[in-house]
N, CA and C atoms as an extended XYZ file, in Angstrom:
555
Properties=species:S:1:pos:R:3:atomname:S:1:resname:S:1:resid:I:1 pbc="F F F"
N       -43.359       17.690       52.457 N   MET     1
C       -41.992       17.791       51.993 CA  MET     1
C       -41.568       19.251       52.062 C   MET     1
N       -40.429       19.506       52.601 N   SER     2
C       -39.955       20.878       52.762 CA  SER     2
C       -39.493       21.431       51.415 C   SER     2
N       -39.387       22.749       51.342 N   GLU     3
C       -38.961       23.431       50.114 CA  GLU     3
C       -37.560       22.995       49.697 C   GLU     3
N       -36.660       22.787       50.645 N   ILE     4
C       -35.274       22.379       50.346 CA  ILE     4
C       -35.262       20.990       49.731 C   ILE     4
N       -36.028       20.054       50.287 N   ASN     5
C       -36.097       18.695       49.761 CA  ASN     5
C       -36.711       18.675       48.366 C   ASN     5
N       -37.742       19.521       48.113 N   LYS     6
C       -38.360       19.590       46.787 CA  LYS     6
C       -37.345       20.100       45.764 C   LYS     6
N       -36.533       21.072       46.145 N   GLU     7
C       -35.528       21.629       45.255 CA  GLU     7
C       -34.462       20.581       44.909 C   GLU     7
N       -33.995       19.826       45.905 N   LYS     8
C       -33.011       18.766       45.671 CA  LYS     8
C       -33.595       17.691       44.775 C   LYS     8
N       -34.834       17.311       44.982 N   SER     9
C       -35.490       16.280       44.192 CA  SER     9
C       -35.606       16.723       42.737 C   SER     9
N       -35.937       17.981       42.494 N   ALA    10
C       -36.051       18.504       41.138 CA  ALA    10
C       -34.683       18.518       40.453 C   ALA    10
N       -33.632       18.829       41.199 N   GLN    11
C       -32.292       18.861       40.628 CA  GLN    11
C       -31.797       17.458       40.303 C   GLN    11
N       -32.194       16.474       41.106 N   GLU    12
C       -31.745       15.098       40.888 CA  GLU    12
C       -32.406       14.492       39.660 C   GLU    12
N       -33.618       14.935       39.321 N   GLN    13
C       -34.289       14.429       38.128 CA  GLN    13
C       -33.836       15.257       36.938 C   GLN    13
N       -32.773       14.791       36.290 N   GLU    14
C       -32.146       15.534       35.213 CA  GLU    14
C       -32.969       15.416       33.936 C   GLU    14
N       -32.984       16.446       33.179 N   ASN    15
C       -33.626       16.464       31.882 CA  ASN    15
C       -32.972       15.380       31.007 C   ASN    15
N       -33.758       14.574       30.269 N   PRO    16
C       -33.161       13.516       29.437 CA  PRO    16
C       -32.225       14.064       28.361 C   PRO    16
N       -32.480       15.269       27.867 N   TRP    17
C       -31.610       15.864       26.856 CA  TRP    17
C       -30.260       16.235       27.453 C   TRP    17
N       -30.260       16.691       28.679 N   VAL    18
C       -29.011       17.019       29.370 CA  VAL    18
C       -28.216       15.731       29.594 C   VAL    18
N       -28.895       14.690       29.990 N   SER    19
C       -28.249       13.394       30.220 CA  SER    19
C       -27.656       12.850       28.918 C   SER    19
N       -28.404       12.936       27.830 N   LEU    20
C       -27.910       12.480       26.528 CA  LEU    20
C       -26.687       13.303       26.109 C   LEU    20
N       -26.745       14.610       26.317 N   GLY    21
C       -25.621       15.484       25.990 CA  GLY    21
C       -24.365       15.109       26.754 C   GLY    21
N       -24.529       14.814       28.039 N   LYS    22
C       -23.375       14.399       28.851 CA  LYS    22
C       -22.788       13.092       28.327 C   LYS    22
N       -23.677       12.149       27.980 N   ASP    23
C       -23.216       10.861       27.445 CA  ASP    23
C       -22.439       11.054       26.142 C   ASP    23
N       -22.980       11.879       25.251 N   LEU    24
C       -22.307       12.124       23.980 CA  LEU    24
C       -20.953       12.800       24.186 C   LEU    24
N       -20.892       13.754       25.094 N   LEU    25
C       -19.623       14.427       25.384 CA  LEU    25
C       -18.591       13.457       25.945 C   LEU    25
N       -19.025       12.538       26.789 N   SER    26
C       -18.064       11.573       27.340 CA  SER    26
C       -17.580       10.611       26.256 C   SER    26
N       -18.435       10.232       25.313 N   VAL    27
C       -18.006        9.371       24.210 CA  VAL    27
C       -16.993       10.123       23.342 C   VAL    27
N       -17.275       11.360       23.015 N   VAL    28
C       -16.351       12.173       22.218 CA  VAL    28
C       -15.016       12.318       22.945 C   VAL    28
N       -15.053       12.533       24.236 N   ALA    29
C       -13.819       12.660       25.021 CA  ALA    29
C       -13.001       11.373       24.964 C   ALA    29
N       -13.655       10.224       25.073 N   VAL    30
C       -12.950        8.934       25.009 CA  VAL    30
C       -12.319        8.747       23.626 C   VAL    30
N       -13.046        9.085       22.566 N   VAL    31
C       -12.512        8.959       21.205 CA  VAL    31
C       -11.297        9.869       21.012 C   VAL    31
N       -11.382       11.085       21.486 N   ILE    32
C       -10.255       12.024       21.358 CA  ILE    32
C        -9.041       11.514       22.135 C   ILE    32
N        -9.263       11.020       23.329 N   ILE    33
C        -8.155       10.469       24.127 CA  ILE    33
C        -7.527        9.280       23.406 C   ILE    33
N        -8.371        8.386       22.847 N   PHE    34
C        -7.868        7.229       22.103 CA  PHE    34
C        -7.024        7.688       20.908 C   PHE    34
N        -7.519        8.694       20.182 N   MET    35
C        -6.780        9.171       19.008 CA  MET    35
C        -5.440        9.793       19.393 C   MET    35
N        -5.410       10.544       20.457 N   VAL    36
C        -4.153       11.157       20.910 CA  VAL    36
C        -3.163       10.072       21.340 C   VAL    36
N        -3.633        9.099       22.106 N   LEU    37
C        -2.756        7.997       22.525 CA  LEU    37
C        -2.279        7.190       21.320 C   LEU    37
N        -3.160        6.989       20.328 N   SER    38
C        -2.780        6.277       19.109 CA  SER    38
C        -1.696        7.026       18.355 C   SER    38
N        -1.850        8.330       18.266 N   LYS    39
C        -0.851        9.150       17.567 CA  LYS    39
C         0.501        9.060       18.262 C   LYS    39
N         0.484        9.073       19.599 N   LEU    40
C         1.729        8.969       20.356 CA  LEU    40
C         2.359        7.583       20.216 C   LEU    40
N         1.559        6.539       20.325 N   ALA    41
C         2.091        5.171       20.320 CA  ALA    41
C         2.408        4.652       18.916 C   ALA    41
N         1.524        4.927       17.947 N   PHE    42
C         1.668        4.344       16.611 CA  PHE    42
C         2.040        5.358       15.527 C   PHE    42
N         1.951        6.646       15.861 N   GLY    43
C         2.275        7.663       14.869 CA  GLY    43
C         1.138        7.947       13.902 C   GLY    43
N        -0.030        7.375       14.139 N   LEU    44
C        -1.195        7.578       13.275 CA  LEU    44
C        -2.409        7.921       14.130 C   LEU    44
N        -3.287        8.788       13.608 N   TRP    45
C        -4.500        9.147       14.347 CA  TRP    45
C        -5.461        7.961       14.413 C   TRP    45
N        -5.539        7.203       13.339 N   THR    46
C        -6.370        5.994       13.330 CA  THR    46
C        -5.484        4.828       12.901 C   THR    46
N        -4.915        4.107       13.852 N   PRO    47
C        -3.907        3.094       13.541 CA  PRO    47
C        -4.462        1.697       13.236 C   PRO    47
N        -5.763        1.590       12.973 N   MET    48
C        -6.343        0.264       12.773 CA  MET    48
C        -6.945        0.132       11.384 C   MET    48
N        -6.795       -1.054       10.798 N   VAL    49
C        -7.447       -1.377        9.535 CA  VAL    49
C        -8.114       -2.736        9.687 C   VAL    49
N        -9.208       -2.922        8.956 N   ALA    50
C        -9.897       -4.216        8.931 CA  ALA    50
C        -9.447       -4.961        7.683 C   ALA    50
N        -9.103       -6.223        7.833 N   VAL    51
C        -8.680       -7.048        6.700 CA  VAL    51
C        -9.923       -7.381        5.876 C   VAL    51
N        -9.879       -7.058        4.575 N   GLU    52
C       -11.036       -7.224        3.708 CA  GLU    52
C       -10.938       -8.414        2.762 C   GLU    52
N        -9.743       -8.988        2.613 N   SER    53
C        -9.601      -10.115        1.688 CA  SER    53
C        -8.784      -11.226        2.351 C   SER    53
N        -8.734      -12.354        1.691 N   GLY    54
C        -7.994      -13.499        2.219 CA  GLY    54
C        -6.574      -13.592        1.709 C   GLY    54
N        -6.037      -12.523        1.144 N   SER    55
C        -4.709      -12.581        0.527 CA  SER    55
C        -3.571      -12.803        1.519 C   SER    55
N        -3.820      -12.570        2.817 N   MET    56
C        -2.762      -12.762        3.816 CA  MET    56
C        -3.005      -14.007        4.679 C   MET    56
N        -3.991      -14.828        4.310 N   GLU    57
C        -4.234      -16.055        5.076 CA  GLU    57
C        -3.032      -16.970        4.925 C   GLU    57
N        -2.653      -17.703        5.903 N   PRO    58
C        -3.332      -17.970        7.167 CA  PRO    58
C        -2.949      -17.014        8.295 C   PRO    58
N        -2.119      -16.015        8.012 N   HIS    59
C        -1.596      -15.157        9.081 CA  HIS    59
C        -2.517      -13.999        9.450 C   HIS    59
N        -3.371      -13.595        8.532 N   MET    60
C        -4.393      -12.574        8.785 CA  MET    60
C        -5.663      -13.052        8.091 C   MET    60
N        -6.764      -12.973        8.802 N   GLN    61
C        -8.040      -13.463        8.269 CA  GLN    61
C        -8.962      -12.293        7.929 C   GLN    61
N        -9.902      -12.532        7.036 N   ILE    62
C       -10.927      -11.527        6.762 CA  ILE    62
C       -11.621      -11.210        8.083 C   ILE    62
N       -11.780       -9.924        8.369 N   GLY    63
C       -12.441       -9.504        9.597 CA  GLY    63
C       -11.501       -9.231       10.759 C   GLY    63
N       -10.222       -9.477       10.593 N   ASP    64
C        -9.253       -9.136       11.645 CA  ASP    64
C        -9.036       -7.626       11.659 C   ASP    64
N        -8.766       -7.094       12.836 N   ILE    65
C        -8.318       -5.706       12.966 CA  ILE    65
C        -6.805       -5.758       13.115 C   ILE    65
N        -6.118       -4.956       12.329 N   ILE    66
C        -4.663       -4.908       12.371 CA  ILE    66
C        -4.242       -3.509       12.805 C   ILE    66
N        -3.394       -3.441       13.821 N   PHE    67
C        -2.836       -2.168       14.274 CA  PHE    67
C        -1.595       -1.877       13.434 C   PHE    67
N        -1.515       -0.657       12.931 N   ILE    68
C        -0.437       -0.232       12.044 CA  ILE    68
C         0.425        0.813       12.748 C   ILE    68
N         1.738        0.653       12.644 N   LYS    69
C         2.665        1.668       13.163 CA  LYS    69
C         3.173        2.485       11.980 C   LYS    69
N         3.148        3.801       12.120 N   SER    70
C         3.520        4.728       11.053 CA  SER    70
C         4.907        4.432       10.509 C   SER    70
N         5.058        4.625        9.211 N   ILE    71
C         6.339        4.421        8.549 CA  ILE    71
C         7.411        5.343        9.133 C   ILE    71
N         6.988        6.456        9.719 N   ASP    72
C         7.939        7.383       10.351 CA  ASP    72
C         8.546        6.813       11.623 C   ASP    72
N         7.924        5.763       12.186 N   LYS    73
C         8.384        5.204       13.463 CA  LYS    73
C         9.031        3.819       13.318 C   LYS    73
N         9.181        3.315       12.092 N   VAL    74
C         9.721        1.962       11.901 CA  VAL    74
C        10.733        1.929       10.763 C   VAL    74
N        11.520        0.891       10.760 N   ASN    75
C        12.369        0.539        9.626 CA  ASN    75
C        11.831       -0.763        9.070 C   ASN    75
N        11.614       -0.825        7.781 N   ILE    76
C        11.039       -2.024        7.167 CA  ILE    76
C        12.109       -3.091        7.023 C   ILE    76
N        11.774       -4.287        7.497 N   THR    77
C        12.609       -5.466        7.289 CA  THR    77
C        11.912       -6.317        6.239 C   THR    77
N        12.575       -6.576        5.129 N   THR    78
C        11.970       -7.371        4.063 CA  THR    78
C        12.017       -8.862        4.410 C   THR    78
N        11.268       -9.632        3.663 N   ASN    79
C        11.270      -11.082        3.814 CA  ASN    79
C        12.682      -11.622        3.598 C   ASN    79
N        13.357      -11.091        2.606 N   GLU    80
C        14.729      -11.508        2.296 CA  GLU    80
C        15.667      -11.231        3.474 C   GLU    80
N        15.582      -10.031        4.061 N   GLU    81
C        16.408       -9.670        5.215 CA  GLU    81
C        16.021      -10.489        6.446 C   GLU    81
N        14.723      -10.720        6.619 N   GLY    82
C        14.236      -11.496        7.755 CA  GLY    82
C        14.779      -12.912        7.765 C   GLY    82
N        14.887      -13.515        6.587 N   LYS    83
C        15.455      -14.871        6.491 CA  LYS    83
C        16.899      -14.887        6.978 C   LYS    83
N        17.628      -13.809        6.684 N   ASN    84
C        19.039      -13.734        7.088 CA  ASN    84
C        19.214      -13.446        8.574 C   ASN    84
N        18.276      -12.694        9.159 N   THR    85
C        18.420      -12.293       10.564 CA  THR    85
C        17.536      -13.084       11.524 C   THR    85
N        16.561      -13.829       10.968 N   GLY    86
C        15.632      -14.573       11.814 CA  GLY    86
C        14.425      -13.753       12.261 C   GLY    86
N        14.282      -12.520       11.742 N   TYR    87
C        13.161      -11.656       12.134 CA  TYR    87
C        11.867      -12.121       11.461 C   TYR    87
N        10.848      -12.375       12.288 N   GLU    88
C         9.533      -12.794       11.782 CA  GLU    88
C         8.440      -11.845       12.246 C   GLU    88
N         7.424      -11.720       11.426 N   SER    89
C         6.245      -10.925       11.743 CA  SER    89
C         5.042      -11.619       11.112 C   SER    89
N         4.021      -11.862       11.898 N   PHE    90
C         2.804      -12.510       11.405 CA  PHE    90
C         3.112      -13.830       10.686 C   PHE    90
N         3.881      -14.662       11.354 N   GLY    91
C         4.085      -16.035       10.895 CA  GLY    91
C         5.021      -16.237        9.725 C   GLY    91
N         5.743      -15.211        9.317 N   ASN    92
C         6.674      -15.370        8.203 CA  ASN    92
C         7.787      -14.335        8.373 C   ASN    92
N         8.831      -14.471        7.576 N   TYR    93
C         9.961      -13.546        7.667 CA  TYR    93
C         9.602      -12.177        7.100 C   TYR    93
N        10.122      -11.137        7.736 N   GLY    94
C         9.953       -9.772        7.262 CA  GLY    94
C         8.664       -9.118        7.723 C   GLY    94
N         8.538       -7.830        7.386 N   ASP    95
C         7.390       -7.026        7.792 CA  ASP    95
C         6.251       -7.091        6.793 C   ASP    95
N         5.054       -6.940        7.335 N   VAL    96
C         3.853       -6.767        6.523 CA  VAL    96
C         3.606       -5.264        6.485 C   VAL    96
N         3.485       -4.715        5.272 N   ILE    97
C         3.312       -3.271        5.136 CA  ILE    97
C         1.910       -2.938        4.630 C   ILE    97
N         1.457       -1.756        4.987 N   LEU    98
C         0.200       -1.213        4.474 CA  LEU    98
C         0.595       -0.083        3.537 C   LEU    98
N         0.155       -0.180        2.261 N   TYR    99
C         0.536        0.856        1.298 CA  TYR    99
C        -0.631        1.249        0.401 C   TYR    99
N        -0.522        2.466       -0.139 N   ARG   100
C        -1.531        2.974       -1.069 CA  ARG   100
C        -1.173        2.484       -2.467 C   ARG   100
N        -2.097        1.780       -3.081 N   GLN   101
C        -1.883        1.241       -4.422 CA  GLN   101
C        -1.602        2.385       -5.392 C   GLN   101
N        -0.461        2.313       -6.070 N   TYR   102
C         0.012        3.351       -6.994 CA  TYR   102
C         0.087        4.733       -6.332 C   TYR   102
N         0.091        4.762       -5.006 N   GLY   103
C         0.175        6.016       -4.276 CA  GLY   103
C        -1.115        6.812       -4.249 C   GLY   103
N        -2.216        6.223       -4.725 N   GLU   104
C        -3.486        6.947       -4.832 CA  GLU   104
C        -4.183        7.079       -3.486 C   GLU   104
N        -4.668        8.276       -3.208 N   GLU   105
C        -5.478        8.531       -2.009 CA  GLU   105
C        -6.906        8.077       -2.297 C   GLU   105
N        -7.644        7.732       -1.259 N   GLY   106
C        -9.056        7.419       -1.416 CA  GLY   106
C        -9.354        6.004       -1.876 C   GLY   106
N        -8.330        5.185       -2.114 N   VAL   107
C        -8.563        3.780       -2.458 CA  VAL   107
C        -8.192        2.923       -1.257 C   VAL   107
N        -8.750        1.735       -1.183 N   THR   108
C        -8.448        0.837       -0.078 CA  THR   108
C        -6.973        0.452       -0.125 C   THR   108
N        -6.230        0.701        0.951 N   PRO   109
C        -4.810        0.323        0.956 CA  PRO   109
C        -4.626       -1.197        0.900 C   PRO   109
N        -3.460       -1.599        0.459 N   ILE   110
C        -3.080       -3.015        0.354 CA  ILE   110
C        -2.217       -3.351        1.563 C   ILE   110
N        -2.481       -4.521        2.174 N   ILE   111
C        -1.653       -4.990        3.289 CA  ILE   111
C        -1.017       -6.314        2.858 C   ILE   111
N         0.270       -6.241        2.453 N   HIS   112
C         1.028       -7.403        1.987 CA  HIS   112
C         2.450       -7.343        2.541 C   HIS   112
N         3.148       -8.448        2.404 N   ARG   113
C         4.509       -8.559        2.933 CA  ARG   113
C         5.518       -7.918        1.971 C   ARG   113
N         6.468       -7.181        2.529 N   ALA   114
C         7.584       -6.619        1.752 CA  ALA   114
C         8.573       -7.768        1.528 C   ALA   114
N         8.673       -8.237        0.301 N   MET   115
C         9.518       -9.394        0.004 CA  MET   115
C        10.995       -9.005       -0.121 C   MET   115
N        11.260       -7.978       -0.892 N   TYR   116
C        12.630       -7.467       -1.031 CA  TYR   116
C        12.566       -6.093       -1.676 C   TYR   116
N        13.682       -5.419       -1.660 N   ARG   117
C        13.774       -4.072       -2.240 CA  ARG   117
C        14.604       -4.144       -3.516 C   ARG   117
N        14.176       -3.421       -4.529 N   VAL   118
C        14.939       -3.326       -5.776 CA  VAL   118
C        15.348       -1.870       -5.999 C   VAL   118
N        16.436       -1.704       -6.679 N   GLU   119
C        16.886       -0.368       -7.066 CA  GLU   119
C        16.495       -0.130       -8.522 C   GLU   119
N        16.420        1.124       -8.910 N   ALA   120
C        16.047        1.479      -10.284 CA  ALA   120
C        16.959        0.762      -11.277 C   ALA   120
N        16.355        0.153      -12.285 N   GLY   121
C        17.109       -0.543      -13.320 CA  GLY   121
C        17.353       -2.019      -13.053 C   GLY   121
N        17.245       -2.455      -11.802 N   GLU   122
C        17.403       -3.880      -11.484 CA  GLU   122
C        16.160       -4.646      -11.933 C   GLU   122
N        16.327       -5.931      -12.281 N   PRO   123
C        15.128       -6.720      -12.599 CA  PRO   123
C        14.256       -6.853      -11.340 C   PRO   123
N        12.947       -6.704      -11.517 N   MET   124
C        12.045       -6.750      -10.358 CA  MET   124
C        11.925       -8.171       -9.800 C   MET   124
N        12.163       -9.180      -10.597 N   TRP   125
C        12.242      -10.571      -10.188 CA  TRP   125
C        13.069      -11.280      -11.240 C   TRP   125
N        13.443      -12.499      -10.993 N   LYS   126
C        14.315      -13.243      -11.914 CA  LYS   126
C        13.666      -13.286      -13.294 C   LYS   126
N        14.355      -12.708      -14.256 N   GLY   127
C        13.850      -12.656      -15.624 CA  GLY   127
C        12.785      -11.594      -15.843 C   GLY   127
N        12.536      -10.781      -14.829 N   GLY   128
C        11.504       -9.754      -14.925 CA  GLY   128
C        12.016       -8.457      -15.518 C   GLY   128
N        11.103       -7.535      -15.769 N   PRO   129
C        11.500       -6.248      -16.341 CA  PRO   129
C        12.280       -5.409      -15.326 C   PRO   129
N        13.048       -4.442      -15.822 N   PRO   130
C        13.789       -3.575      -14.903 CA  PRO   130
C        12.837       -2.665      -14.124 C   PRO   130
N        13.199       -2.405      -12.890 N   ALA   131
C        12.396       -1.510      -12.047 CA  ALA   131
C        12.526       -0.080      -12.569 C   ALA   131
N        11.406        0.625      -12.747 N   PRO   132
C        11.480        2.010      -13.231 CA  PRO   132
C        12.044        2.967      -12.176 C   PRO   132
N        12.030        2.540      -10.906 N   TYR   133
C        12.542        3.333       -9.786 CA  TYR   133
C        12.757        2.372       -8.625 C   TYR   133
N        13.379        2.838       -7.564 N   SER   134
C        13.623        2.009       -6.381 CA  SER   134
C        12.327        1.809       -5.605 C   SER   134
N        12.179        0.640       -5.010 N   GLY   135
C        10.991        0.371       -4.204 CA  GLY   135
C        10.929       -1.078       -3.766 C   GLY   135
N         9.803       -1.438       -3.161 N   TYR   136
C         9.611       -2.777       -2.607 CA  TYR   136
C         8.782       -3.653       -3.536 C   TYR   136
N         9.167       -4.919       -3.591 N   ILE   137
C         8.370       -5.930       -4.266 CA  ILE   137
C         7.565       -6.609       -3.161 C   ILE   137
N         6.263       -6.725       -3.350 N   THR   138
C         5.362       -7.182       -2.296 CA  THR   138
C         4.557       -8.390       -2.747 C   THR   138
N         3.994       -9.087       -1.733 N   LYS   139
C         3.221      -10.287       -2.047 CA  LYS   139
C         2.377      -10.660       -0.835 C   LYS   139
N         1.168      -11.138       -1.080 N   GLY   140
C         0.342      -11.677       -0.007 CA  GLY   140
C         0.845      -13.043        0.410 C   GLY   140
N         0.550      -13.448        1.648 N   ASP   141
C         1.034      -14.729        2.174 CA  ASP   141
C         0.236      -15.940        1.698 C   ASP   141
N        -0.968      -15.734        1.173 N   ASN   142
C        -1.828      -16.838        0.770 CA  ASN   142
C        -1.259      -17.500       -0.490 C   ASN   142
N        -0.778      -18.740       -0.343 N   VAL   143
C        -0.120      -19.425       -1.458 CA  VAL   143
C        -1.099      -19.813       -2.561 C   VAL   143
N        -2.383      -19.890       -2.251 N   VAL   144
C        -3.388      -20.248       -3.259 CA  VAL   144
C        -3.738      -19.040       -4.127 C   VAL   144
N        -4.021      -17.913       -3.499 N   THR   145
C        -4.469      -16.730       -4.252 CA  THR   145
C        -3.337      -15.790       -4.648 C   THR   145
N        -2.178      -15.933       -4.058 N   ASN   146
C        -1.067      -15.025       -4.332 CA  ASN   146
C         0.180      -15.808       -4.736 C   ASN   146
N         0.127      -16.421       -5.895 N   SER   147
C         1.272      -17.210       -6.355 CA  SER   147
C         2.355      -16.328       -6.985 C   SER   147
N         2.007      -15.068       -7.296 N   HIS   148
C         2.960      -14.146       -7.918 CA  HIS   148
C         3.098      -12.885       -7.076 C   HIS   148
N         4.150      -12.138       -7.347 N   TYR   149
C         4.328      -10.845       -6.690 CA  TYR   149
C         3.228       -9.884       -7.145 C   TYR   149
N         2.925       -8.918       -6.300 N   ASP   150
C         1.923       -7.900       -6.655 CA  ASP   150
C         2.303       -7.200       -7.954 C   ASP   150
N         3.600       -7.027       -8.178 N   GLN   151
C         4.086       -6.298       -9.339 CA  GLN   151
C         3.960       -7.105      -10.631 C   GLN   151
N         3.658       -8.396      -10.519 N   GLU   152
C         3.433       -9.219      -11.707 CA  GLU   152
C         1.957       -9.251      -12.099 C   GLU   152
N         1.102       -8.757      -11.225 N   GLY   153
C        -0.335       -8.814      -11.478 CA  GLY   153
C        -0.987       -7.447      -11.417 C   GLY   153
N        -2.296       -7.451      -11.163 N   ASP   154
C        -3.099       -6.229      -11.212 CA  ASP   154
C        -2.872       -5.276      -10.051 C   ASP   154
N        -2.355       -5.757       -8.938 N   ILE   155
C        -2.277       -4.913       -7.743 CA  ILE   155
C        -1.322       -3.743       -7.931 C   ILE   155
N        -0.162       -4.003       -8.495 N   SER   156
C         0.839       -2.941       -8.670 CA  SER   156
C         1.693       -3.281       -9.896 C   SER   156
N         1.032       -3.466      -11.013 N   TYR   157
C         1.669       -3.996      -12.216 CA  TYR   157
C         2.931       -3.224      -12.605 C   TYR   157
N         4.055       -3.950      -12.574 N   ASN   158
C         5.372       -3.430      -12.967 CA  ASN   158
C         5.785       -2.163      -12.217 C   ASN   158
N         5.209       -1.944      -11.037 N   MET   159
C         5.507       -0.744      -10.254 CA  MET   159
C         5.899       -1.144       -8.831 C   MET   159
N         7.192       -1.085       -8.486 N   PRO   160
C         7.562       -1.343       -7.092 CA  PRO   160
C         6.851       -0.345       -6.182 C   PRO   160
N         6.673       -0.718       -4.926 N   VAL   161
C         6.012        0.159       -3.951 CA  VAL   161
C         7.021        1.221       -3.507 C   VAL   161
N         6.711        2.470       -3.824 N   LYS   162
C         7.589        3.575       -3.436 CA  LYS   162
C         7.502        3.800       -1.933 C   LYS   162
N         8.585        4.318       -1.360 N   ASP   163
C         8.617        4.617        0.076 CA  ASP   163
C         7.463        5.525        0.483 C   ASP   163
N         7.156        6.516       -0.332 N   GLU   164
C         6.109        7.476        0.029 CA  GLU   164
C         4.696        6.896       -0.070 C   GLU   164
N         4.533        5.732       -0.679 N   TRP   165
C         3.224        5.076       -0.740 CA  TRP   165
C         2.923        4.312        0.549 C   TRP   165
N         3.963        4.017        1.336 N   ILE   166
C         3.813        3.159        2.512 CA  ILE   166
C         3.253        3.963        3.682 C   ILE   166
N         2.179        3.442        4.274 N   ILE   167
C         1.546        4.065        5.435 CA  ILE   167
C         2.250        3.603        6.706 C   ILE   167
N         2.548        2.302        6.788 N   GLY   168
C         3.222        1.764        7.962 CA  GLY   168
C         3.330        0.255        7.916 C   GLY   168
N         3.724       -0.320        9.052 N   THR   169
C         3.871       -1.773        9.157 CA  THR   169
C         2.851       -2.338       10.148 C   THR   169
N         2.414       -3.548        9.875 N   ALA   170
C         1.460       -4.231       10.751 CA  ALA   170
C         2.159       -4.622       12.050 C   ALA   170
N         1.471       -4.386       13.187 N   GLN   171
C         2.071       -4.660       14.491 CA  GLN   171
C         1.319       -5.723       15.282 C   GLN   171
N        -0.001       -5.579       15.380 N   TYR   172
C        -0.825       -6.471       16.207 CA  TYR   172
C        -2.093       -6.837       15.462 C   TYR   172
N        -2.676       -7.961       15.865 N   ARG   173
C        -3.895       -8.463       15.227 CA  ARG   173
C        -4.934       -8.769       16.288 C   ARG   173
N        -6.164       -8.306       16.055 N   ILE   174
C        -7.297       -8.687       16.900 CA  ILE   174
C        -8.287       -9.415       15.989 C   ILE   174
N        -8.467      -10.722       16.204 N   PRO   175
C        -9.356      -11.495       15.327 CA  PRO   175
C       -10.817      -11.044       15.426 C   PRO   175
N       -11.507      -11.107       14.302 N   TYR   176
C       -12.968      -10.958       14.170 CA  TYR   176
C       -13.516       -9.558       14.416 C   TYR   176
N       -12.855       -8.704       15.153 N   LEU   177
C       -13.402       -7.394       15.496 CA  LEU   177
C       -13.636       -6.522       14.261 C   LEU   177
N       -12.917       -6.787       13.197 N   GLY   178
C       -13.064       -6.007       11.970 CA  GLY   178
C       -14.361       -6.246       11.236 C   GLY   178
N       -15.066       -7.323       11.554 N   TYR   179
C       -16.357       -7.571       10.897 CA  TYR   179
C       -17.330       -6.434       11.152 C   TYR   179
N       -17.246       -5.817       12.316 N   VAL   180
C       -18.106       -4.678       12.621 CA  VAL   180
C       -17.829       -3.563       11.616 C   VAL   180
N       -16.565       -3.289       11.355 N   ARG   181
C       -16.175       -2.248       10.387 CA  ARG   181
C       -16.607       -2.631        8.979 C   ARG   181
N       -16.442       -3.905        8.617 N   LEU   182
C       -16.768       -4.349        7.259 CA  LEU   182
C       -18.263       -4.272        6.979 C   LEU   182
N       -19.110       -4.366        8.008 N   LEU   183
C       -20.544       -4.239        7.808 CA  LEU   183
C       -20.931       -2.873        7.267 C   LEU   183
N       -20.124       -1.851        7.566 N   PHE   184
C       -20.439       -0.492        7.160 CA  PHE   184
C       -19.747       -0.075        5.858 C   PHE   184
N       -19.033       -1.005        5.239 N   SER   185
C       -18.352       -0.618        3.981 CA  SER   185
C       -18.943       -1.352        2.797 C   SER   185
C-alpha cells in the first residue's frame, strides 16, 4: 500500500469521539432551527404542551401534544362569541387557552376553553359573585369531570383569568406523542 493510500485510509477512519461530537452538534443545530422556526410561526420558543389530565376529553386526550400560538399573535374568541359567529376550535365553540393558574410561574399551566369574558363588578356566572377584575371564565370540555367553571372550583377560585396569565391558544393536536414527555415528569 502506498503512503498516499495509507494516509487516506487513516483519515477515513474517524475517531469515535469526533464522530459523536459531530452527531451532537447536528442534533443541537436541528433543535435550534426548530426553536427559531417555532418562534417565528407560533410566537413561542417551545410551542408544545403535553395534555396531563382528562379535563378536555373528548377533544383532547391525556398524552396528546398540543401546539400553542402565543397570545401576542391571536385574538381570543370565547365560547359565547363562537356560538354567535360559528367559530369552532377542538370540537366546540370558541378558543382553548393555555394559562398560568393565578398567574404563577413554575406551575403546570391549565388548558381549558375560554367560555366568556366578564368585566370588573359583573357577576362571574348567573347568581355568582362579582368579578374582582376583568378576565375570562374558563372550563374544561369534559362534562363528567368539569361540570362547573374553573372559577367555581379549585382551579381558579373566584378569580377570572387575567389577560397577562394567558400564554396562548391551542392550534393543533398530535395524539399520543405527549406520552414520551409525560414519562419524564
